[in-house]
C-alpha positions as CSV (number, residue, x, y, z in Angstrom):
1,M,-7.2,-22.6,18.9
2,P,-7.0,-23.3,15.1
3,S,-9.2,-26.1,13.8
4,A,-7.8,-29.1,12.0
5,T,-8.4,-27.3,8.7
6,T,-6.9,-24.0,9.6
7,A,-3.3,-23.3,10.6
8,A,-2.7,-19.8,12.2
9,T,0.7,-18.3,11.6
10,G,0.2,-15.2,13.6
11,P,-2.4,-12.4,14.0
12,G,-4.2,-11.9,10.7
13,H,-2.4,-14.7,8.9
14,E,-4.4,-17.8,8.2
15,R,-4.2,-20.7,5.7
16,A,-6.9,-23.2,5.2
17,R,-5.5,-26.6,4.4
18,G,-4.9,-26.9,0.6
19,R,-5.7,-23.2,0.1
20,P,-3.5,-20.1,-0.4
21,Y,-2.4,-17.9,2.4
22,T,-4.3,-14.7,3.2
23,F,-2.1,-12.0,4.7
24,A,-3.4,-8.9,6.6
25,T,-1.5,-5.7,5.9
26,V,-0.9,-2.8,8.4
27,T,-4.0,-1.1,7.1
28,G,-6.1,-4.3,7.4
29,R,-6.2,-5.1,3.7
30,A,-6.3,-8.8,3.0
31,L,-3.8,-10.0,0.4
32,L,-4.2,-13.4,-1.2
33,L,-0.8,-15.1,-1.5
34,H,-1.1,-17.4,-4.4
35,P,1.4,-17.9,-7.3
36,E,-1.3,-17.9,-10.0
37,R,-3.6,-15.2,-8.8
38,P,-3.1,-11.4,-8.3
39,A,-2.5,-10.5,-4.7
40,G,-5.1,-7.7,-4.7
41,E,-5.0,-4.1,-3.8
42,I,-2.1,-2.8,-1.7
43,D,-1.4,0.7,-0.7
44,L,2.3,1.5,-1.5
45,H,2.4,4.3,1.0
46,A,0.4,2.9,3.9
47,D,1.2,-0.8,3.5
48,V,4.5,-1.3,1.7
49,A,6.4,1.8,2.9
50,E,5.3,1.3,6.5
51,A,6.3,-2.4,6.5
52,L,9.7,-1.8,4.8
53,A,10.6,0.9,7.3
54,R,10.1,-1.7,10.1
55,I,12.1,-4.6,8.4
56,C,15.9,-4.8,8.9
57,R,18.1,-5.6,6.0
58,S,20.2,-8.8,6.1
59,A,18.2,-10.2,9.0
60,G,19.5,-7.4,11.2
61,H,23.2,-8.4,10.7
62,V,24.3,-4.9,9.6
63,P,27.2,-3.2,11.4
64,G,26.4,0.2,12.9
65,G,22.8,-0.2,14.0
66,V,19.5,-0.7,12.3
67,Y,19.4,-0.4,8.5
68,S,15.9,-0.9,7.1
69,V,14.8,-2.1,3.7
70,A,13.1,1.3,3.2
71,Q,16.4,3.1,3.9
72,H,18.2,0.9,1.5
73,A,15.6,1.6,-1.2
74,V,15.7,5.3,-0.7
75,L,19.5,5.4,-0.8
76,M,19.5,3.4,-4.0
77,C,16.8,5.7,-5.5
78,D,18.9,8.8,-4.7
79,A,22.1,7.2,-6.0
80,A,20.4,6.2,-9.3
81,M,19.0,9.7,-9.8
82,Q,22.3,11.4,-9.1
83,E,24.3,9.1,-11.3
84,T,21.9,8.6,-14.2
85,G,19.1,11.2,-14.0
86,D,16.7,8.5,-14.9
87,A,13.5,8.8,-13.0
88,Y,12.2,5.4,-14.1
89,L,15.4,3.7,-12.8
90,S,15.0,5.6,-9.5
91,A,11.4,4.5,-9.2
92,A,12.5,0.9,-9.8
93,C,15.1,1.2,-7.1
94,L,12.4,2.3,-4.7
95,L,10.2,-0.6,-5.5
96,H,12.8,-3.4,-5.9
97,G,12.4,-4.5,-2.3
98,R,8.6,-4.5,-2.2
99,R,8.3,-8.3,-1.8
100,A,9.9,-7.9,1.6
101,A,6.8,-6.0,2.8
102,V,5.0,-9.3,2.8
103,L,7.7,-12.0,2.8
104,G,10.4,-10.3,4.9
105,D,14.0,-9.6,3.7
106,A,15.6,-12.9,3.0
107,T,19.4,-12.8,3.1
108,P,21.3,-14.0,0.0
109,E,22.4,-17.0,2.0
110,A,18.9,-18.0,2.9
111,R,17.7,-17.5,-0.7
112,R,20.5,-19.8,-1.9
113,F,19.7,-22.4,0.9
114,F,16.0,-22.5,-0.1
115,G,16.7,-22.3,-3.8
116,I,15.0,-18.9,-4.3
117,S,16.3,-16.7,-7.1
118,A,17.0,-13.0,-6.4
119,S,14.4,-12.0,-9.0
120,T,11.6,-14.0,-7.3
């Protein structure tokens, strides 16, 4: 059971009262979630891609079955490359949903409700 100074939010996720969250990735890396400090090392292949492949877009409210954040990013990347031929734009499309690997994929409605901008 968590002590009075520690609140557990799930396996590998702890926050000491008054301190930033520490988040454990799929590979066991510890990420410090703090707005003023770098998060630390994260493996784009093992941590980000794996997590995004497991997270449904739009909180799962997509007709026709499961549509993951990773699928969305890859389709955007392919479309950008086909339409513009710009490899940098295609790479940006692959990475645009990376925050969802740690924070989940918030729907536009949830972002508006909580006052979160799309660029955050």
